[in-house]
C-alpha positions as protocol buffer text, in pm:
chain_id: "A"
residue {
  index: 1
  type: UNK
  ca { x: -2075 y: 2463 z: 6552 }
}
residue {
  index: 2
  type: UNK
  ca { x: -2157 y: 2719 z: 6284 }
}
residue {
  index: 3
  type: UNK
  ca { x: -2022 y: 2842 z: 5954 }
}
residue {
  index: 4
  type: UNK
  ca { x: -1727 y: 3081 z: 6060 }
}
residue {
  index: 5
  type: UNK
  ca { x: -1856 y: 3314 z: 5797 }
}
residue {
  index: 6
  type: UNK
  ca { x: -2219 y: 3396 z: 5853 }
}
residue {
  index: 7
  type: UNK
  ca { x: -2211 y: 3242 z: 6196 }
}
residue {
  index: 8
  type: UNK
  ca { x: -2565 y: 3125 z: 6129 }
}
residue {
  index: 9
  type: UNK
  ca { x: -2564 y: 2789 z: 5939 }
}
residue {
  index: 10
  type: UNK
  ca { x: -2401 y: 2440 z: 5961 }
}
residue {
  index: 11
  type: UNK
  ca { x: -2072 y: 2412 z: 5794 }
}
residue {
  index: 12
  type: UNK
  ca { x: -2114 y: 2161 z: 5528 }
}
residue {
  index: 13
  type: UNK
  ca { x: -1811 y: 2190 z: 5313 }
}
residue {
  index: 14
  type: UNK
  ca { x: -1423 y: 2232 z: 5336 }
}
residue {
  index: 15
  type: UNK
  ca { x: -1297 y: 2564 z: 5205 }
}
residue {
  index: 16
  type: UNK
  ca { x: -950 y: 2563 z: 5113 }
}
residue {
  index: 17
  type: UNK
  ca { x: -926 y: 2954 z: 5077 }
}
residue {
  index: 18
  type: UNK
  ca { x: -1043 y: 2964 z: 5474 }
}
residue {
  index: 19
  type: UNK
  ca { x: -873 y: 2626 z: 5568 }
}
residue {
  index: 20
  type: UNK
  ca { x: -1192 y: 2522 z: 5748 }
}
residue {
  index: 21
  type: UNK
  ca { x: -1545 y: 2397 z: 5672 }
}
residue {
  index: 22
  type: UNK
  ca { x: -1806 y: 2663 z: 5568 }
}
residue {
  index: 23
  type: UNK
  ca { x: -2178 y: 2633 z: 5463 }
}
residue {
  index: 24
  type: UNK
  ca { x: -2270 y: 2596 z: 5116 }
}
residue {
  index: 25
  type: UNK
  ca { x: -2425 y: 2945 z: 5082 }
}
residue {
  index: 26
  type: UNK
  ca { x: -2132 y: 3132 z: 5197 }
}
residue {
  index: 27
  type: UNK
  ca { x: -1932 y: 2922 z: 4960 }
}
residue {
  index: 28
  type: UNK
  ca { x: -2157 y: 3039 z: 4673 }
}
residue {
  index: 29
  type: UNK
  ca { x: -2183 y: 3372 z: 4728 }
}
residue {
  index: 30
  type: UNK
  ca { x: -1806 y: 3439 z: 4855 }
}
residue {
  index: 31
  type: UNK
  ca { x: -1655 y: 3235 z: 4586 }
}
residue {
  index: 32
  type: UNK
  ca { x: -1407 y: 3438 z: 4386 }
}
residue {
  index: 33
  type: UNK
  ca { x: -1552 y: 3749 z: 4548 }
}
residue {
  index: 34
  type: UNK
  ca { x: -1449 y: 3751 z: 4915 }
}
residue {
  index: 35
  type: UNK
  ca { x: -1276 y: 3431 z: 4904 }
}
residue {
  index: 36
  type: UNK
  ca { x: -934 y: 3374 z: 4720 }
}
residue {
  index: 37
  type: UNK
  ca { x: -1036 y: 3024 z: 4583 }
}
residue {
  index: 38
  type: UNK
  ca { x: -768 y: 2802 z: 4470 }
}
residue {
  index: 39
  type: UNK
  ca { x: -784 y: 2695 z: 4108 }
}
residue {
  index: 40
  type: UNK
  ca { x: -814 y: 2315 z: 4220 }
}
residue {
  index: 41
  type: UNK
  ca { x: -1077 y: 2351 z: 4448 }
}
residue {
  index: 42
  type: UNK
  ca { x: -1360 y: 2100 z: 4385 }
}
residue {
  index: 43
  type: UNK
  ca { x: -1643 y: 2347 z: 4438 }
}
residue {
  index: 44
  type: UNK
  ca { x: -1497 y: 2587 z: 4211 }
}
residue {
  index: 45
  type: UNK
  ca { x: -1436 y: 2364 z: 3943 }
}
residue {
  index: 46
  type: UNK
  ca { x: -1776 y: 2225 z: 3941 }
}
residue {
  index: 47
  type: UNK
  ca { x: -1899 y: 2599 z: 3939 }
}
residue {
  index: 48
  type: UNK
  ca { x: -1698 y: 2697 z: 3653 }
}
residue {
  index: 49
  type: UNK
  ca { x: -1822 y: 2368 z: 3426 }
}
residue {
  index: 50
  type: UNK
  ca { x: -2184 y: 2487 z: 3523 }
}
residue {
  index: 51
  type: UNK
  ca { x: -2071 y: 2854 z: 3370 }
}
residue {
  index: 52
  type: UNK
  ca { x: -1931 y: 2698 z: 3055 }
}
residue {
  index: 53
  type: UNK
  ca { x: -2257 y: 2520 z: 3008 }
}
residue {
  index: 54
  type: UNK
  ca { x: -2478 y: 2798 z: 3041 }
}
residue {
  index: 55
  type: UNK
  ca { x: -2293 y: 3091 z: 2889 }
}
residue {
  index: 56
  type: UNK
  ca { x: -2478 y: 3428 z: 2841 }
}
residue {
  index: 57
  type: UNK
  ca { x: -2442 y: 3635 z: 2512 }
}
residue {
  index: 58
  type: UNK
  ca { x: -2245 y: 3947 z: 2539 }
}
residue {
  index: 59
  type: UNK
  ca { x: -2437 y: 4259 z: 2670 }
}
residue {
  index: 60
  type: UNK
  ca { x: -2511 y: 4535 z: 2419 }
}
residue {
  index: 61
  type: UNK
  ca { x: -2242 y: 4784 z: 2571 }
}
residue {
  index: 62
  type: UNK
  ca { x: -1954 y: 4518 z: 2529 }
}
residue {
  index: 63
  type: UNK
  ca { x: -1646 y: 4715 z: 2394 }
}
residue {
  index: 64
  type: UNK
  ca { x: -1583 y: 4625 z: 2028 }
}
residue {
  index: 65
  type: UNK
  ca { x: -1885 y: 4418 z: 1967 }
}
residue {
  index: 66
  type: UNK
  ca { x: -1910 y: 4582 z: 1627 }
}
residue {
  index: 67
  type: UNK
  ca { x: -1553 y: 4484 z: 1551 }
}
residue {
  index: 68
  type: UNK
  ca { x: -1537 y: 4285 z: 1209 }
}
residue {
  index: 69
  type: UNK
  ca { x: -1242 y: 4111 z: 1089 }
}
residue {
  index: 70
  type: UNK
  ca { x: -1158 y: 3822 z: 893 }
}
residue {
  index: 71
  type: UNK
  ca { x: -1107 y: 3465 z: 1034 }
}
residue {
  index: 72
  type: UNK
  ca { x: -831 y: 3427 z: 803 }
}
residue {
  index: 73
  type: UNK
  ca { x: -614 y: 3698 z: 1035 }
}
residue {
  index: 74
  type: UNK
  ca { x: -657 y: 3453 z: 1354 }
}
residue {
  index: 75
  type: UNK
  ca { x: -550 y: 3157 z: 1157 }
}
residue {
  index: 76
  type: UNK
  ca { x: -271 y: 3304 z: 970 }
}
residue {
  index: 77
  type: UNK
  ca { x: -128 y: 3501 z: 1288 }
}
residue {
  index: 78
  type: UNK
  ca { x: -167 y: 3204 z: 1519 }
}
residue {
  index: 79
  type: UNK
  ca { x: 196 y: 3211 z: 1621 }
}
residue {
  index: 80
  type: UNK
  ca { x: 141 y: 3582 z: 1705 }
}
residue {
  index: 81
  type: UNK
  ca { x: -177 y: 3510 z: 1897 }
}
residue {
  index: 82
  type: UNK
  ca { x: 3 y: 3243 z: 2093 }
}
residue {
  index: 83
  type: UNK
  ca { x: 274 y: 3487 z: 2182 }
}
residue {
  index: 84
  type: UNK
  ca { x: 43 y: 3741 z: 2321 }
}
residue {
  index: 85
  type: UNK
  ca { x: -143 y: 3484 z: 2520 }
}
residue {
  index: 86
  type: UNK
  ca { x: 174 y: 3339 z: 2640 }
}
residue {
  index: 87
  type: UNK
  ca { x: 295 y: 3682 z: 2752 }
}
residue {
  index: 88
  type: UNK
  ca { x: -43 y: 3732 z: 2951 }
}
residue {
  index: 89
  type: UNK
  ca { x: 24 y: 3375 z: 3130 }
}
residue {
  index: 90
  type: UNK
  ca { x: 367 y: 3465 z: 3215 }
}
residue {
  index: 91
  type: UNK
  ca { x: 302 y: 3788 z: 3347 }
}
residue {
  index: 92
  type: UNK
  ca { x: 25 y: 3641 z: 3570 }
}
residue {
  index: 93
  type: UNK
  ca { x: 244 y: 3363 z: 3702 }
}
residue {
  index: 94
  type: UNK
  ca { x: 450 y: 3635 z: 3858 }
}
residue {
  index: 95
  type: UNK
  ca { x: 141 y: 3813 z: 3976 }
}
residue {
  index: 96
  type: UNK
  ca { x: -49 y: 3551 z: 4183 }
}
residue {
  index: 97
  type: UNK
  ca { x: -307 y: 3832 z: 4262 }
}
residue {
  index: 98
  type: UNK
  ca { x: -385 y: 3913 z: 3908 }
}
residue {
  index: 99
  type: UNK
  ca { x: -742 y: 3867 z: 3811 }
}
residue {
  index: 100
  type: UNK
  ca { x: -947 y: 3834 z: 3483 }
}
residue {
  index: 101
  type: UNK
  ca { x: -1109 y: 4159 z: 3518 }
}
residue {
  index: 102
  type: UNK
  ca { x: -733 y: 4320 z: 3521 }
}
residue {
  index: 103
  type: UNK
  ca { x: -642 y: 4111 z: 3205 }
}
residue {
  index: 104
  type: UNK
  ca { x: -948 y: 4223 z: 3034 }
}
residue {
  index: 105
  type: UNK
  ca { x: -890 y: 4585 z: 3113 }
}
residue {
  index: 106
  type: UNK
  ca { x: -539 y: 4570 z: 2977 }
}
residue {
  index: 107
  type: UNK
  ca { x: -649 y: 4407 z: 2647 }
}
residue {
  index: 108
  type: UNK
  ca { x: -938 y: 4634 z: 2616 }
}
residue {
  index: 109
  type: UNK
  ca { x: -709 y: 4952 z: 2644 }
}
residue {
  index: 110
  type: UNK
  ca { x: -439 y: 4813 z: 2422 }
}
residue {
  index: 111
  type: UNK
  ca { x: -695 y: 4718 z: 2146 }
}
residue {
  index: 112
  type: UNK
  ca { x: -814 y: 5061 z: 2148 }
}
residue {
  index: 113
  type: UNK
  ca { x: -484 y: 5198 z: 2110 }
}
residue {
  index: 114
  type: UNK
  ca { x: -395 y: 4969 z: 1800 }
}
residue {
  index: 115
  type: UNK
  ca { x: -754 y: 5058 z: 1687 }
}
residue {
  index: 116
  type: UNK
  ca { x: -645 y: 5423 z: 1656 }
}
residue {
  index: 117
  type: UNK
  ca { x: -299 y: 5323 z: 1524 }
}
residue {
  index: 118
  type: UNK
  ca { x: -459 y: 5139 z: 1237 }
}
residue {
  index: 119
  type: UNK
  ca { x: -616 y: 5466 z: 1119 }
}
residue {
  index: 120
  type: UNK
  ca { x: -291 y: 5667 z: 1140 }
}
residue {
  index: 121
  type: UNK
  ca { x: -354 y: 5829 z: 1480 }
}
residue {
  index: 122
  type: UNK
  ca { x: -124 y: 5769 z: 1791 }
}
residue {
  index: 123
  type: UNK
  ca { x: -337 y: 5749 z: 2097 }
}
residue {
  index: 124
  type: UNK
  ca { x: -314 y: 5548 z: 2397 }
}
residue {
  index: 125
  type: UNK
  ca { x: -470 y: 5536 z: 2732 }
}
residue {
  index: 126
  type: UNK
  ca { x: -331 y: 5257 z: 2969 }
}
residue {
  index: 127
  type: UNK
  ca { x: -544 y: 5168 z: 3279 }
}
residue {
  index: 128
  type: UNK
  ca { x: -530 y: 5328 z: 3594 }
}
residue {
  index: 129
  type: UNK
  ca { x: -483 y: 5047 z: 3825 }
}
residue {
  index: 130
  type: UNK
  ca { x: -126 y: 4902 z: 3866 }
}
residue {
  index: 131
  type: UNK
  ca { x: -171 y: 4529 z: 3771 }
}
residue {
  index: 132
  type: UNK
  ca { x: -367 y: 4592 z: 3421 }
}
residue {
  index: 133
  type: UNK
  ca { x: -138 y: 4895 z: 3366 }
}
residue {
  index: 134
  type: UNK
  ca { x: 182 y: 4672 z: 3410 }
}
residue {
  index: 135
  type: UNK
  ca { x: 27 y: 4408 z: 3190 }
}
residue {
  index: 136
  type: UNK
  ca { x: -58 y: 4672 z: 2934 }
}
residue {
  index: 137
  type: UNK
  ca { x: 321 y: 4770 z: 2945 }
}
residue {
  index: 138
  type: UNK
  ca { x: 441 y: 4414 z: 2894 }
}
residue {
  index: 139
  type: UNK
  ca { x: 201 y: 4339 z: 2606 }
}
residue {
  index: 140
  type: UNK
  ca { x: 286 y: 4664 z: 2430 }
}
residue {
  index: 141
  type: UNK
  ca { x: 659 y: 4590 z: 2447 }
}
residue {
  index: 142
  type: UNK
  ca { x: 618 y: 4240 z: 2322 }
}
residue {
  index: 143
  type: UNK
  ca { x: 402 y: 4354 z: 2012 }
}
residue {
  index: 144
  type: UNK
  ca { x: 671 y: 4610 z: 1940 }
}
residue {
  index: 145
  type: UNK
  ca { x: 960 y: 4375 z: 1981 }
}
residue {
  index: 146
  type: UNK
  ca { x: 767 y: 4140 z: 1740 }
}
residue {
  index: 147
  type: UNK
  ca { x: 754 y: 4384 z: 1480 }
}
residue {
  index: 148
  type: UNK
  ca { x: 1099 y: 4482 z: 1523 }
}
residue {
  index: 149
  type: UNK
  ca { x: 1211 y: 4119 z: 1505 }
}
residue {
  index: 150
  type: UNK
  ca { x: 1023 y: 4064 z: 1214 }
}
residue {
  index: 151
  type: UNK
  ca { x: 1167 y: 4400 z: 1022 }
}
residue {
  index: 152
  type: UNK
  ca { x: 1520 y: 4297 z: 1119 }
}
residue {
  index: 153
  type: UNK
  ca { x: 1486 y: 3944 z: 973 }
}
residue {
  index: 154
  type: UNK
  ca { x: 1319 y: 4035 z: 639 }
}
residue {
  index: 155
  type: UNK
  ca { x: 1389 y: 4427 z: 615 }
}
residue {
  index: 156
  type: UNK
  ca { x: 1029 y: 4519 z: 686 }
}
residue {
  index: 157
  type: UNK
  ca { x: 736 y: 4406 z: 905 }
}
residue {
  index: 158
  type: UNK
  ca { x: 426 y: 4253 z: 760 }
}
residue {
  index: 159
  type: UNK
  ca { x: 236 y: 4247 z: 1100 }
}
residue {
  index: 160
  type: UNK
  ca { x: 10 y: 4527 z: 1035 }
}
residue {
  index: 161
  type: UNK
  ca { x: -134 y: 4741 z: 1327 }
}
residue {
  index: 162
  type: UNK
  ca { x: -506 y: 4630 z: 1216 }
}
residue {
  index: 163
  type: UNK
  ca { x: -401 y: 4263 z: 1233 }
}
residue {
  index: 164
  type: UNK
  ca { x: -288 y: 4319 z: 1613 }
}
residue {
  index: 165
  type: UNK
  ca { x: -611 y: 4496 z: 1681 }
}
residue {
  index: 166
  type: UNK
  ca { x: -792 y: 4188 z: 1555 }
}
residue {
  index: 167
  type: UNK
  ca { x: -582 y: 3963 z: 1769 }
}
residue {
  index: 168
  type: UNK
  ca { x: -649 y: 4155 z: 2064 }
}
residue {
  index: 169
  type: UNK
  ca { x: -1012 y: 4178 z: 2036 }
}
residue {
  index: 170
  type: UNK
  ca { x: -1018 y: 3798 z: 1953 }
}
residue {
  index: 171
  type: UNK
  ca { x: -833 y: 3744 z: 2295 }
}
residue {
  index: 172
  type: UNK
  ca { x: -1043 y: 3998 z: 2446 }
}
residue {
  index: 173
  type: UNK
  ca { x: -1359 y: 3815 z: 2345 }
}
residue {
  index: 174
  type: UNK
  ca { x: -1235 y: 3483 z: 2443 }
}
residue {
  index: 175
  type: UNK
  ca { x: -1163 y: 3645 z: 2770 }
}
residue {
  index: 176
  type: UNK
  ca { x: -1515 y: 3735 z: 2819 }
}
residue {
  index: 177
  type: UNK
  ca { x: -1626 y: 3390 z: 2725 }
}
residue {
  index: 178
  type: UNK
  ca { x: -1420 y: 3214 z: 3005 }
}
residue {
  index: 179
  type: UNK
  ca { x: -1429 y: 3492 z: 3267 }
}
residue {
  index: 180
  type: UNK
  ca { x: -1727 y: 3489 z: 3484 }
}
residue {
  index: 181
  type: UNK
  ca { x: -1737 y: 3869 z: 3619 }
}
residue {
  index: 182
  type: UNK
  ca { x: -1659 y: 3792 z: 3963 }
}
residue {
  index: 183
  type: UNK
  ca { x: -1393 y: 4007 z: 4087 }
}
residue {
  index: 184
  type: UNK
  ca { x: -1127 y: 3766 z: 4208 }
}
residue {
  index: 185
  type: UNK
  ca { x: -1178 y: 3523 z: 3949 }
}
residue {
  index: 186
  type: UNK
  ca { x: -902 y: 3370 z: 3756 }
}
residue {
  index: 187
  type: UNK
  ca { x: -1074 y: 3129 z: 3537 }
}
residue {
  index: 188
  type: UNK
  ca { x: -945 y: 3293 z: 3204 }
}
residue {
  index: 189
  type: UNK
  ca { x: -584 y: 3309 z: 3335 }
}
residue {
  index: 190
  type: UNK
  ca { x: -605 y: 2942 z: 3428 }
}
residue {
  index: 191
  type: UNK
  ca { x: -743 y: 2872 z: 3078 }
}
residue {
  index: 192
  type: UNK
  ca { x: -435 y: 3053 z: 2922 }
}
residue {
  index: 193
  type: UNK
  ca { x: -197 y: 2888 z: 3163 }
}
residue {
  index: 194
  type: UNK
  ca { x: -334 y: 2538 z: 3059 }
}
residue {
  index: 195
  type: UNK
  ca { x: -233 y: 2610 z: 2704 }
}
residue {
  index: 196
  type: UNK
  ca { x: 143 y: 2607 z: 2780 }
}
residue {
  index: 197
  type: UNK
  ca { x: 362 y: 2350 z: 2984 }
}
residue {
  index: 198
  type: UNK
  ca { x: 481 y: 2496 z: 3296 }
}
residue {
  index: 199
  type: UNK
  ca { x: 823 y: 2396 z: 3236 }
}
residue {
  index: 200
  type: UNK
  ca { x: 840 y: 2589 z: 2909 }
}
residue {
  index: 201
  type: UNK
  ca { x: 979 y: 2951 z: 2871 }
}
residue {
  index: 202
  type: UNK
  ca { x: 899 y: 2995 z: 2527 }
}
residue {
  index: 203
  type: UNK
  ca { x: 615 y: 2941 z: 2296 }
}
residue {
  index: 204
  type: UNK
  ca { x: 587 y: 2631 z: 2125 }
}
residue {
  index: 205
  type: UNK
  ca { x: 630 y: 2637 z: 1709 }
}
residue {
  index: 206
  type: UNK
  ca { x: 293 y: 2481 z: 1718 }
}
residue {
  index: 207
  type: UNK
  ca { x: 37 y: 2691 z: 1945 }
}
residue {
  index: 208
  type: UNK
  ca { x: -207 y: 2528 z: 2126 }
}
residue {
  index: 209
  type: UNK
  ca { x: -453 y: 2822 z: 2145 }
}
residue {
  index: 210
  type: UNK
  ca { x: -803 y: 2702 z: 2031 }
}
residue {
  index: 211
  type: UNK
  ca { x: -899 y: 2872 z: 1730 }
}
residue {
  index: 212
  type: UNK
  ca { x: -1283 y: 2803 z: 1657 }
}
């Protein structure tokens, strides 16, 4: 009996995505590329642990690599940061096919929009693909409601566009650290979902987002 994917090698491990045994080579090459690996697959978890231990630096062409902002913004706006993270996790719960690359695309586009807003210019270019475009819209709506709600409570909003830009870039960089570049990977999404109890429908008063 041979591996059902390559039809050459002997199947040595059970693949929950295929529902049958496949060879180790096809597992490694197809993982999160051609195979929709469930988050609890033992081989996927092992691969993710290896990736965490062997992280690579950001390439020179990484968006917002030159963005600089004070760490005080991240600490003072932890509640808002957790709110955006929760909005992403909640969206992806309803979109089981959403991938890390789509989340990163939405964050990058929205960060670019707020980067220009901070200079007094209104410009936005949502992603073309349906899933990241939908997430872009959800996050933009969440942030607008956040500012509006604060303004209604206090008479004005203290949350600046430059601060929102910093929070989005922070989450984008966090996503790059946790994502592995595989087209079907949900590693970053699963990380965000793990920050909030599944039964909870709103953000805790004390967010669990890890801020270095």
